[in-house]
VMD Tcl script that draws the C-alpha trace (Angstrom):
set ca {
  {-0.11 0.09 0.02}
  {2.97 2.43 0.88}
  {4.76 1.49 -2.37}
  {1.59 2.53 -4.16}
  {1.19 5.95 -2.65}
  {4.77 6.83 -3.11}
  {4.62 5.88 -6.90}
  {1.86 8.20 -6.90}
  {3.93 11.16 -6.14}
  {6.87 10.72 -7.74}
  {4.70 10.17 -10.69}
  {2.68 13.26 -10.12}
  {6.22 15.24 -9.37}
  {7.56 13.64 -12.62}
  {5.24 14.76 -14.91}
  {4.95 18.16 -13.19}
  {8.49 18.73 -14.20}
  {8.05 17.43 -17.44}
  {5.40 19.79 -18.59}
  {7.26 22.48 -17.13}
  {10.33 22.07 -18.68}
  {8.69 20.79 -21.87}
  {10.79 17.29 -21.69}
  {9.62 13.81 -22.01}
  {8.91 12.27 -18.33}
  {11.14 9.51 -19.01}
  {14.21 12.18 -19.26}
  {13.46 14.02 -16.08}
  {15.44 13.03 -13.14}
  {15.90 9.36 -13.63}
  {16.57 9.26 -9.98}
  {13.13 10.40 -8.97}
  {11.54 7.52 -10.23}
  {13.97 4.78 -11.27}
  {12.94 2.31 -8.41}
  {9.39 2.37 -9.77}
  {9.80 2.10 -13.34}
  {9.24 -1.32 -13.68}
  {6.68 -1.33 -10.90}
  {2.97 -1.93 -12.07}
  {1.56 0.46 -9.58}
  {2.88 3.56 -11.50}
  {1.81 3.01 -14.95}
  {-1.45 3.08 -13.08}
  {-0.96 6.16 -11.68}
  {-4.03 9.13 -12.22}
  {-1.45 11.59 -12.98}
  {0.13 9.47 -15.57}
  {-3.20 8.78 -17.17}
  {-3.94 12.48 -17.24}
  {-1.34 12.78 -20.19}
  {-2.09 9.49 -21.92}
  {-3.95 8.92 -25.23}
  {-6.62 7.71 -23.22}
  {-7.67 11.69 -22.53}
  {-8.02 11.83 -26.02}
  {-4.43 13.70 -26.85}
  {-1.70 12.77 -29.14}
  {2.18 13.44 -27.94}
  {4.44 13.82 -30.61}
  {8.07 14.11 -29.95}
  {10.56 15.16 -32.29}
  {14.33 15.60 -31.74}
  {16.56 18.30 -33.75}
  {19.68 16.72 -33.79}
  {20.97 19.74 -36.35}
  {20.50 22.14 -33.22}
  {21.58 22.03 -30.31}
  {20.54 18.28 -29.95}
  {17.31 20.20 -27.70}
  {14.43 17.74 -27.81}
  {11.14 19.76 -28.78}
  {7.59 18.03 -28.04}
  {4.80 19.18 -29.72}
  {1.77 19.10 -28.34}
  {-1.51 19.18 -30.65}
  {-4.48 20.95 -29.02}
  {-8.19 18.53 -28.64}
  {-10.16 18.54 -31.34}
  {-13.21 20.81 -30.85}
  {-16.40 18.97 -31.31}
  {-18.63 19.70 -34.24}
  {-22.29 21.35 -33.69}
  {-24.86 19.12 -34.60}
  {-26.61 20.87 -37.78}
  {-30.45 20.50 -36.58}
  {-33.11 21.01 -39.71}
  {-35.35 23.73 -38.96}
  {-38.77 22.60 -38.30}
  {-41.54 23.48 -40.58}
  {-44.05 26.78 -40.41}
  {-47.93 25.45 -39.15}
  {-50.29 26.24 -41.87}
  {-53.25 23.73 -40.37}
  {-56.16 25.20 -39.31}
  {-56.15 22.83 -36.07}
  {-53.23 21.99 -33.87}
  {-52.38 21.55 -30.35}
  {-51.83 24.54 -28.73}
  {-48.36 24.86 -27.53}
  {-45.80 27.75 -27.00}
  {-43.17 25.99 -29.90}
  {-46.05 25.17 -31.92}
  {-47.39 28.82 -31.63}
  {-44.29 30.51 -32.44}
  {-44.29 28.09 -35.95}
  {-47.77 29.14 -36.78}
  {-47.58 31.67 -39.66}
  {-49.92 34.12 -41.08}
  {-51.59 33.06 -44.32}
  {-50.76 35.92 -46.89}
  {-54.30 37.40 -48.14}
  {-56.23 36.04 -45.51}
  {-58.78 38.54 -43.65}
  {-59.16 36.66 -40.54}
  {-56.38 34.16 -39.80}
  {-57.85 31.83 -36.71}
  {-56.33 28.74 -35.47}
  {-58.22 26.58 -33.44}
  {-56.77 24.37 -30.36}
  {-57.74 20.85 -31.32}
  {-57.67 19.52 -27.39}
  {-59.72 22.75 -25.79}
  {-63.03 23.39 -27.49}
  {-63.67 27.24 -27.45}
  {-60.05 28.81 -27.54}
  {-58.23 29.92 -31.03}
  {-55.69 32.07 -31.89}
  {-55.89 35.07 -34.05}
  {-52.81 35.87 -36.56}
  {-51.78 38.84 -37.73}
  {-49.79 40.08 -40.88}
  {-47.73 42.00 -38.27}
  {-46.46 38.88 -36.21}
  {-49.31 39.73 -33.84}
  {-50.40 36.32 -32.13}
  {-53.75 36.98 -29.80}
  {-55.85 34.19 -28.08}
  {-59.50 34.42 -27.94}
  {-62.45 32.84 -26.59}
  {-65.50 31.77 -28.82}
  {-68.75 30.45 -28.18}
  {-72.05 29.85 -30.71}
  {-75.10 31.81 -28.82}
  {-78.44 33.20 -30.37}
  {-78.20 36.34 -32.17}
  {-80.75 38.47 -33.97}
  {-80.26 38.26 -37.72}
  {-81.61 41.65 -39.34}
  {-81.52 39.97 -42.79}
  {-83.48 37.20 -41.77}
  {-85.34 39.47 -38.78}
  {-85.12 36.26 -36.15}
  {-82.96 34.61 -33.89}
  {-80.33 32.61 -35.05}
  {-76.98 31.16 -33.73}
  {-73.91 32.89 -34.05}
  {-70.13 32.46 -33.19}
  {-69.04 35.15 -30.51}
  {-65.29 35.97 -30.22}
  {-64.04 37.31 -27.08}
  {-60.59 38.56 -26.92}
  {-58.57 37.15 -24.43}
  {-54.63 38.16 -24.26}
  {-51.71 38.47 -26.84}
  {-49.52 35.44 -26.92}
  {-46.13 36.18 -25.66}
  {-43.60 33.32 -24.33}
  {-41.65 33.75 -20.79}
  {-44.35 36.59 -19.87}
  {-47.47 34.93 -18.26}
  {-49.39 35.05 -21.43}
  {-48.71 31.46 -22.64}
  {-50.40 28.50 -24.25}
  {-51.14 27.00 -20.79}
  {-52.32 30.49 -19.54}
  {-54.66 30.78 -21.88}
  {-56.18 26.96 -21.45}
  {-56.73 27.65 -17.82}
  {-58.68 31.04 -18.33}
  {-60.70 30.43 -21.26}
  {-63.35 28.87 -19.26}
  {-63.49 31.96 -16.72}
  {-63.82 33.95 -20.48}
  {-66.36 32.00 -22.30}
  {-68.88 32.28 -18.92}
  {-68.80 36.10 -19.91}
  {-70.16 35.46 -23.60}
  {-74.36 35.28 -23.30}
  {-76.74 35.57 -25.56}
  {-78.65 38.59 -25.97}
  {-81.79 37.03 -24.69}
  {-80.72 36.34 -21.08}
  {-83.93 36.70 -19.44}
  {-86.55 34.16 -18.99}
  {-89.84 34.47 -19.45}
  {-91.41 35.16 -15.93}
  {-88.71 37.62 -15.72}
  {-88.93 39.46 -18.84}
  {-90.18 43.43 -18.65}
  {-92.01 45.26 -20.93}
  {-89.47 47.28 -20.34}
  {-86.87 45.05 -21.49}
  {-89.07 43.86 -24.62}
  {-89.99 47.84 -26.07}
  {-85.76 48.30 -25.83}
  {-85.25 45.06 -27.68}
  {-87.73 46.11 -30.42}
  {-86.24 49.94 -30.50}
  {-82.81 48.27 -30.92}
  {-83.48 45.34 -33.35}
  {-86.84 45.29 -34.51}
  {-87.08 48.47 -36.16}
  {-84.29 48.20 -38.04}
  {-85.72 44.38 -39.61}
  {-88.42 43.59 -41.46}
  {-92.00 44.47 -41.00}
  {-94.27 42.18 -39.34}
  {-97.01 42.08 -42.33}
  {-94.09 42.13 -45.18}
  {-91.01 40.20 -44.32}
  {-89.48 41.49 -47.95}
  {-89.90 45.02 -46.73}
  {-88.27 47.33 -44.07}
  {-89.78 50.15 -41.69}
  {-89.63 53.20 -43.62}
  {-87.65 56.01 -41.65}
  {-90.54 58.52 -41.13}
  {-92.71 55.14 -39.41}
  {-89.02 54.18 -37.34}
  {-88.79 57.83 -36.30}
  {-93.08 58.24 -34.73}
  {-92.58 54.42 -33.48}
  {-89.45 55.65 -31.12}
  {-90.92 58.64 -30.51}
  {-93.74 57.41 -28.90}
  {-92.18 54.38 -27.42}
  {-89.60 56.68 -25.49}
  {-92.12 59.13 -24.57}
  {-95.17 57.10 -23.29}
  {-93.73 53.58 -22.21}
  {-89.92 54.35 -21.25}
  {-90.56 58.17 -20.61}
  {-87.74 59.74 -21.95}
  {-87.46 62.85 -23.83}
  {-91.09 63.66 -22.33}
  {-92.73 66.46 -20.57}
  {-93.18 65.99 -16.73}
  {-96.92 66.40 -17.37}
  {-97.09 63.54 -19.93}
  {-94.96 61.63 -16.99}
  {-97.20 62.23 -14.23}
  {-99.95 61.21 -16.25}
  {-99.01 58.06 -17.27}
  {-97.53 57.02 -13.48}
  {-100.03 58.07 -11.80}
  {-102.28 55.42 -9.91}
  {-105.94 54.74 -10.94}
  {-108.67 52.91 -9.41}
  {-110.64 50.34 -11.81}
  {-113.40 48.18 -10.54}
  {-112.21 48.40 -7.04}
  {-108.70 47.89 -7.96}
  {-105.59 50.48 -7.78}
  {-103.31 50.27 -11.02}
  {-99.96 52.30 -9.97}
  {-97.29 50.71 -12.04}
  {-96.77 51.87 -15.71}
  {-96.71 49.80 -18.34}
  {-92.86 49.33 -17.97}
  {-92.60 47.97 -14.96}
  {-94.66 45.40 -15.56}
  {-93.69 41.52 -16.57}
  {-94.96 40.53 -19.88}
  {-96.57 37.79 -18.27}
  {-98.12 39.30 -15.67}
  {-99.70 42.17 -17.68}
  {-103.42 41.49 -17.65}
  {-106.78 42.71 -19.87}
  {-107.84 44.48 -16.52}
  {-104.72 46.68 -16.09}
  {-105.10 47.67 -19.78}
  {-108.41 48.01 -19.42}
  {-107.55 50.48 -16.18}
  {-104.99 52.58 -18.67}
  {-108.00 53.31 -21.16}
  {-110.10 54.47 -18.49}
  {-106.82 56.77 -17.09}
  {-106.48 58.18 -21.09}
  {-110.13 58.74 -21.26}
  {-109.36 62.43 -21.93}
  {-107.31 61.57 -24.83}
  {-108.29 58.52 -26.30}
  {-106.25 58.69 -29.35}
  {-103.20 58.45 -27.37}
  {-104.60 55.42 -25.84}
  {-105.25 53.62 -29.04}
  {-102.02 54.62 -30.65}
  {-99.96 53.00 -27.42}
  {-102.02 50.17 -27.06}
  {-101.64 49.45 -30.80}
  {-97.91 49.67 -30.77}
  {-97.50 47.47 -27.77}
  {-99.42 44.91 -29.26}
  {-96.92 45.07 -32.20}
  {-93.84 44.69 -29.37}
  {-95.72 41.52 -28.34}
  {-96.20 40.26 -31.58}
  {-92.74 40.71 -32.81}
  {-91.16 39.42 -29.29}
  {-93.14 35.84 -29.94}
  {-92.04 35.53 -33.39}
  {-88.62 36.11 -32.31}
  {-89.06 33.82 -29.20}
  {-88.33 36.62 -26.52}
  {-91.65 35.74 -25.07}
  {-93.77 32.70 -25.37}
  {-96.84 33.82 -23.79}
  {-100.10 35.43 -24.90}
  {-100.62 38.56 -26.25}
  {-103.11 40.66 -23.86}
  {-103.25 43.53 -25.86}
  {-105.60 41.44 -28.60}
  {-108.17 41.10 -25.95}
  {-108.69 44.88 -25.27}
  {-111.18 47.01 -27.31}
  {-110.12 50.74 -28.32}
  {-111.60 53.91 -28.34}
  {-113.50 54.53 -31.62}
  {-111.60 56.35 -34.30}
  {-112.82 59.77 -34.74}
  {-113.40 59.58 -38.65}
  {-113.00 63.57 -40.01}
  {-115.46 63.26 -42.79}
  {-114.82 66.96 -44.05}
  {-114.21 68.46 -47.62}
  {-113.64 71.41 -49.16}
  {-117.53 72.84 -50.80}
  {-117.67 72.49 -54.26}
  {-117.50 76.47 -54.87}
  {-114.52 76.84 -52.66}
  {-112.61 74.13 -54.28}
  {-113.42 75.71 -57.78}
  {-112.24 78.99 -56.30}
  {-108.79 77.77 -55.50}
  {-108.26 76.23 -58.24}
  {-108.98 78.92 -60.13}
  {-106.43 81.00 -57.74}
  {-103.91 78.79 -58.00}
  {-103.83 79.57 -61.88}
  {-104.01 83.29 -61.75}
  {-101.65 85.84 -61.63}
  {-101.18 84.86 -57.96}
  {-99.12 82.10 -59.52}
  {-96.19 84.68 -59.92}
  {-95.72 85.24 -56.73}
  {-96.10 81.88 -54.87}
  {-95.39 79.25 -57.94}
  {-94.10 76.04 -55.30}
  {-96.96 76.38 -52.72}
  {-99.70 76.91 -55.25}
  {-98.82 74.17 -57.54}
  {-98.69 72.09 -54.42}
  {-102.20 72.95 -53.62}
  {-103.22 72.25 -57.59}
  {-101.76 69.17 -57.50}
  {-103.04 67.59 -53.99}
  {-106.86 69.12 -55.57}
  {-105.73 67.03 -58.89}
  {-104.34 63.78 -57.79}
  {-105.32 63.21 -54.22}
  {-101.54 62.96 -53.01}
  {-100.53 62.48 -49.27}
  {-98.02 65.36 -48.34}
  {-95.31 63.19 -48.12}
  {-95.69 61.95 -51.60}
  {-95.94 65.24 -53.22}
  {-92.99 66.70 -50.90}
  {-90.33 64.46 -52.36}
  {-91.19 64.63 -56.11}
  {-88.20 64.70 -58.56}
  {-88.39 66.38 -62.15}
  {-86.53 63.34 -63.46}
  {-86.24 59.69 -62.59}
  {-83.23 58.77 -60.13}
  {-80.10 57.47 -61.18}
  {-78.72 55.77 -57.92}
  {-80.08 53.92 -55.04}
  {-79.31 56.89 -52.55}
  {-81.10 59.44 -54.94}
  {-84.12 56.78 -55.09}
  {-84.27 56.12 -51.58}
  {-84.56 59.87 -50.52}
  {-87.19 60.74 -52.87}
  {-91.11 59.56 -53.38}
  {-91.62 59.58 -56.95}
  {-91.06 60.91 -60.25}
  {-92.45 62.69 -63.27}
  {-92.21 60.05 -66.15}
  {-90.17 61.00 -69.15}
  {-92.73 63.11 -71.67}
  {-94.52 64.23 -69.14}
  {-94.72 67.75 -70.75}
  {-96.10 66.67 -73.92}
  {-99.78 68.07 -74.12}
  {-100.90 65.57 -77.15}
  {-100.02 62.46 -74.97}
  {-101.17 60.88 -71.52}
  {-98.32 61.57 -68.59}
  {-98.33 60.13 -65.27}
  {-96.46 60.46 -61.85}
  {-94.82 58.15 -60.35}
  {-94.88 56.90 -56.66}
  {-92.26 54.01 -55.86}
  {-92.81 53.47 -52.37}
  {-96.48 55.02 -51.10}
  {-97.81 54.44 -47.82}
  {-99.25 50.86 -48.56}
  {-96.17 50.18 -49.90}
  {-97.17 49.53 -53.54}
  {-96.05 51.26 -56.49}
  {-98.43 53.75 -58.16}
  {-99.00 55.60 -61.54}
  {-101.30 58.38 -61.07}
  {-102.60 60.00 -63.98}
  {-101.30 63.66 -64.85}
  {-104.52 66.03 -65.68}
  {-103.77 69.03 -68.19}
  {-104.68 71.99 -65.69}
  {-101.80 70.45 -63.51}
  {-99.74 69.45 -66.04}
  {-99.79 73.10 -67.55}
  {-99.37 74.51 -63.97}
  {-96.22 72.52 -64.14}
  {-94.56 73.62 -67.49}
  {-95.35 77.33 -66.09}
  {-93.63 76.75 -63.19}
  {-90.49 75.02 -65.12}
  {-90.47 78.45 -67.35}
  {-90.79 80.55 -64.16}
  {-87.48 79.15 -62.72}
  {-85.54 79.98 -66.01}
  {-87.17 83.66 -66.23}
  {-87.51 84.81 -62.31}
  {-84.07 85.26 -60.64}
  {-85.61 85.23 -57.19}
  {-86.39 81.16 -57.83}
  {-83.82 80.65 -60.50}
  {-81.55 78.76 -57.75}
  {-84.53 75.77 -58.00}
  {-82.82 74.67 -61.08}
  {-80.12 73.47 -59.12}
  {-82.68 71.11 -57.30}
  {-83.55 67.56 -58.43}
  {-86.73 68.27 -56.66}
  {-90.27 69.72 -57.97}
  {-90.43 71.10 -54.65}
  {-87.03 72.22 -52.65}
  {-86.87 73.21 -49.37}
  {-86.68 77.18 -48.58}
  {-87.25 78.55 -45.20}
  {-87.08 82.32 -44.29}
  {-83.91 83.20 -46.17}
  {-82.01 80.13 -46.24}
  {-82.37 77.68 -49.44}
  {-81.87 74.09 -49.45}
  {-81.79 72.58 -53.07}
  {-80.48 69.18 -51.87}
  {-83.30 69.01 -49.56}
  {-87.09 68.84 -50.95}
  {-89.82 70.93 -48.69}
  {-91.86 69.31 -46.09}
  {-95.08 70.37 -43.80}
  {-93.02 73.42 -41.60}
  {-92.09 75.14 -44.60}
  {-95.67 75.38 -45.92}
  {-96.75 76.53 -42.59}
  {-97.10 80.03 -43.64}
  {-98.48 80.46 -47.02}
  {-100.77 77.54 -45.87}
  {-102.46 80.26 -43.16}
  {-102.45 82.70 -45.35}
  {-104.69 80.74 -47.96}
  {-107.10 79.65 -45.17}
  {-107.13 83.57 -44.32}
  {-107.59 84.66 -47.78}
  {-110.81 82.31 -48.48}
  {-112.33 82.75 -45.12}
  {-111.23 78.88 -43.94}
  {-109.95 79.85 -40.59}
  {-112.45 78.18 -38.24}
  {-112.35 77.76 -34.33}
  {-111.60 74.45 -32.73}
  {-111.24 74.51 -28.66}
  {-111.17 77.84 -28.27}
  {-108.49 78.33 -31.26}
  {-108.29 79.54 -34.49}
  {-107.08 76.74 -36.65}
  {-106.95 75.86 -40.67}
  {-109.52 74.11 -42.54}
  {-108.03 73.56 -45.51}
  {-105.09 71.36 -45.40}
  {-103.44 68.71 -47.46}
  {-105.68 66.19 -45.93}
  {-108.80 68.20 -47.11}
  {-107.50 68.46 -50.20}
  {-106.70 64.44 -50.69}
  {-110.43 64.28 -49.15}
  {-111.59 66.83 -51.46}
  {-110.14 65.23 -54.42}
  {-111.85 61.73 -53.27}
  {-115.08 63.03 -53.00}
  {-115.32 64.54 -55.95}
  {-113.96 61.48 -58.09}
  {-116.80 59.09 -56.29}
  {-119.52 61.61 -57.53}
  {-118.62 61.46 -60.89}
  {-116.98 57.94 -61.37}
  {-118.19 55.94 -58.31}
  {-116.58 54.39 -55.09}
  {-114.48 51.86 -57.11}
  {-112.58 54.05 -58.68}
  {-112.34 57.02 -56.24}
  {-110.69 54.16 -53.93}
  {-108.23 53.20 -57.09}
  {-107.35 56.87 -57.63}
  {-106.48 57.45 -54.35}
  {-104.29 53.92 -54.02}
  {-106.31 52.53 -51.09}
  {-106.01 49.02 -50.37}
  {-109.58 48.40 -49.38}
  {-112.86 50.67 -50.35}
  {-113.87 50.52 -46.95}
  {-111.66 52.84 -45.98}
  {-112.80 55.02 -48.83}
  {-116.16 55.03 -47.83}
  {-115.41 55.47 -44.13}
  {-112.95 58.39 -44.14}
  {-113.01 59.89 -47.63}
  {-116.65 59.80 -49.37}
  {-118.10 63.34 -48.07}
  {-121.63 64.56 -49.61}
  {-122.51 67.55 -50.26}
  {-125.55 69.14 -48.08}
  {-127.91 69.09 -51.06}
  {-127.31 66.00 -52.07}
  {-129.41 65.16 -49.19}
  {-132.69 67.48 -50.80}
  {-134.21 64.97 -52.96}
  {-137.29 63.52 -53.27}
  {-138.30 59.90 -54.49}
  {-139.81 58.99 -58.14}
  {-143.22 59.09 -57.86}
  {-144.59 55.79 -58.43}
  {-148.10 54.28 -58.06}
  {-148.62 51.92 -54.87}
  {-148.48 48.29 -55.14}
  {-152.15 48.06 -54.86}
  {-153.00 49.99 -57.47}
  {-150.61 47.88 -59.89}
  {-152.56 44.83 -58.66}
  {-155.83 45.99 -59.24}
  {-154.41 47.05 -63.28}
  {-153.34 43.57 -63.33}
  {-156.74 41.76 -62.81}
  {-158.52 44.66 -65.10}
  {-156.40 43.64 -68.07}
  {-156.69 39.82 -67.26}
  {-160.44 40.29 -67.37}
  {-160.66 41.98 -70.40}
  {-158.45 39.16 -72.12}
  {-160.82 36.56 -70.76}
  {-164.05 38.48 -72.45}
}
mol new
graphics top color blue
foreach p $ca { graphics top sphere $p radius 0.5 }
foreach p [lrange $ca 0 end-1] q [lrange $ca 1 end] { graphics top cylinder $p $q radius 0.2 }
display resetview
């Protein structure tokens, strides 16, 4: 054992000296290690193994006999290990793959794709959105029921909710997305989140305003609501149901408690649950609104529409209580201009007064010759529209060749109240007035600005002109009042002087004249009514003199029978 220890010591010293002097170890001080030269333990010394080929080093010895016989040892440095050449991993373009950080790093954006979404094949509801700039964002997605405007119904639709950007080694990795996806999915809920037992009328009204009015109508699933109808419905619902943008008086009246059939009803309509509203509660509302029956009818009719729309779109599955309630009788205003006043106004429109107010008097003559509604006249164009935008802004136009007096001419309405296209015959006196109006626009500088407008009746108010817009009821308020004053048509109603002649009265005057001359059927068609009953109930106004008549002088049936018997007896004889 001692022998081995000393062999190790002398071996270490010999190797150390050989390295310092750059001399082969077997020539360094033979006296140091000769006793152990033949000892196997020395050869097995670990220090001896350090410089042996077993350490992957090669020792070359060369002796230069020509130069001082000095031995020079050249030691070759160990070989540098070569790095492995790995083949770069291919990019991922698959739609579905397992979400790991390495796979997400390999996922590349598909050029030209608008929404490059990749889905995790292990976790449902998790996807990542790739963008051209290299940003990758995690999204949670789920299919929920949403309102489809095109189909006017609730249908399944995929909703995506943003989670966070993928950033490796920053706490926003693939594993984090998997852990948090359920939390984000729970926040994605259906638009209809209220049950039938909890849904309120306020909830249904707000849904109808938001989605119902922007979709198709209930009567015709191929047509949208008209802009003026949308505005009117929103105003009624906001004022009388939601109490937004209404006066304090209106709110106080509609929210005040009322006693009806020994029961006190204190809640407004919006506070009721849709399932708990009863016929008696609606009748109590009618009783409260007895001073304004037409307002009550309007509210009841519109809430009935809201209920029907809600049932159609499965927001509410109960019954419509408004169908059980009778409304107040409609106020049928069966009035018209007397025949003499009608003829006087027509003559006035064609007189010298035309030069001072051509547009207004042309409009007055048009309603007496065609029976058009106010909005149908206001939006008329001289020529047919070229674009859809122009068409949507107008009500109709003059058909080409309208100014030819030798040919029949027509006015075309593309979207009237009953949503059916209508061609109205352009009568000769009105045709001449339109030609006269067109000529005046070229000759009179005061109205020459109207040539810039495509409308027959461009908008003007006080000193401001709007050639890009058509006129409206507010713009003709003053000349209409002046016309009524000139013809003595200002009448007292509820303590106030009001105009008797209006655009509506002009329409009723036209309908009555046609019915008197051509019959009710022709009058109904000329007024573009869907039903003749509407014409009979609201537009046929007989004159007082028409009631002053005598029956034809006919003999009684007794006299006819006796005469018949006498003739029979004569034949027998």
